N, C-alpha and C positions, 0 to 999 in steps of 0.2 A: 835377234830377229832372224839372222841367216841360219842359225841352228835349227829353228822351227821349220824353215823351208826345207832344209836337208832332211829333217825328221819326216816331214810329210812325204817328200819324194821317196825316201827309203821305205816307208810304209806302203806306198802305192806299188813299188817294185816288189815288195814282199807279198802283197796280195796277188799280184800277177803271177808270181812264181808258185804260190800255194795252190791256185785253182787247178792246174793240171795234175796235181798229186791225187786228186779224187777221181780222175777219169779212168775208165777201164777199157781194155782192148778185148773185144769178143771175137773169137774165131768162129765164124758162122758154120754151124753144123758140128762144132767141136772137132773130134778126131776124124769124123767123116768128111769134113770140109764142105765145099760147094760142089755137090755131085748129085747125080740121079739117085732116086730111092731114099732120100732123106725127107722126113716130115718137118719142114722148117716152121710151120705154125706151132707144133709141139715144142720144138727147140726154143722158140722165142717166148713161149707162154709163161715160163717161170723167171724171166729176166726183166729187170727194170732198166731201160735204156735212158740215159740222161744226156743233155747237151755236154759235149766235150768227150764223150765216149767214142770209141772207134770200132767199126766193123771190119774184120779182117776176112776177106774171101780168099780161100786157097783152093785152086782147082787146076785140072789138067787142060791141055791145049784144045781139047774138043768142047770146051765150055767158055763162057764169057759172063760178064756182069753188066746189066743195063739198069740204070735207075730210070724209072718211068713214073708217070702220073697214075692216079687211082683208076681211071677208065682203061688205060693201057695195061695196067696190072690185071684187071678183071678179064680183059680180052687177050691177055698173053701176047701183047704186041710191043715190039721194040722199035717200031718204025719212027715214033716220035720221042725217042729216049732223051732224057735230060742230060745224061752222060753215060758213056759206055767204056768198058775196060776189057782187055784180053791179055793182061800181063801175068796172069796165073797167081798173083799175090797182091790183090787189090786191097788197099786200106782206105776206108771212107770215114772221115770224122763227122760226127753228128753235130751240126753247128747251130741248129735252132729247134725249138719244140714243134711237135706235129708228127704226122705219120709219113714215113718214107717207104717207098716201094722199090723192090729189086727183083729182077727176073733174069733167067738165062735166055739170051736172045737167039740161041740156036734153035732152029725149027723143031718143034715137038718137045723140047726140054721143059719149058714153062708149064705146058699142059700136063706134063708128066710129073709135076711137083716142084720143079726148081724155081720157086718164087718165095719171096720173103717180104712181109710187111712189118715194120717196127714202129711202135709208138714211142716218140721221144719226149720225155718230160723235161721241164726246165731244170737247169742246174740248181742245186741247193746252195743257198748263200747264208753265211753267218756274219753278223755284224760284231766286230770285236769291241769289247768294252774297255775303254782306257782305264789304267790303274789310278792315275791322278790327272787332275786338270792340267793342260799344258800351260795355262797362265799362272799357276800357283808356283811361286818361287820356292826354292829349296830352303828348309829351315837351317841347315848347317852347310857351310861351304865345303866343296869337295877338295880334297888334297891328294896329291899323287901317292902319298904313303899309305892311303887307306887300302885295306884288303877288300877286293871285290867280293860280292855275295856269291855263294855257290849255287844259288837258285837260278834255274834257267827259264822258269815260267813266271811271267808277271802276274800280279794279283788281278783277279777278275777274268783271267783267261778261261775259256770254256773248252771242254773236251769235244773233239770232232765226233760227229755222229757215226755210228757203226754202219757199214755197208752191207746191203743184202745181195750184192752182186756175186756172180759165179766165181768160185775159186778156180775154175778151169780157164780163166782168162789168160791170154798170152801177153806178156809185156806190161800189164797193168799193175799198179801198186795194190797190194792187199790192204785190208782195213788197218791192220797193225802197222804195216810199212807207211801208209799214208799218215796215220796219227803220229808216228815217230818223226816223219819229215816235218809235219805241221808243228809238233812240239819243239823241234830243233829250230825251225824258222822263227817261231814266236819268241823263243828264248833269245835268239840272236837279235831280233828286232828290239826286244826289251833292253838288252845290253847296249845296243847302238843308241837307243833313245836315252838311256841314262848317261852315256858318254857325251852325247850332244847337249844335254841339259846342264851338264856340269860345268 
């Protein structure tokens, strides 16, 4: 019985560790950064932002970042900002679905185009399919002299979906890296599960 509790706890930790592997860091404006003269609507138009992703605002001392509501975004007003930053390297994690609004609060900058609205989609979730029922006893007893299987992916595991996110992201895992991490973690979980069941 204690083995099943440990297995369940291990799987919960595994799922918590895997979720960030799919998050992407987006450098706002790419190589231009957060600056005057950049069309942020066009920049955001080909990107899919999801919960867990991070916006990275890189800017000079003459700018700032203010998160505002919809009406303040339209009015280019930072007076009622939700949060504001002036550290020149602001990282904002997108924590829930919905539209988030950002402007430069320096007078005239927002009306000159330094404003960004991002639509945040819910994070994609996948439900793992167990290879065997946890209540089913093993048909053959495990012995220490057995050679462990070389397979690292349990039966029933699914391949992670491919990402359509920008390859220009900074610090985020690419689709190949994320799938590699996912495969390693699933394989490790399977081996731990087998060890605990034995």
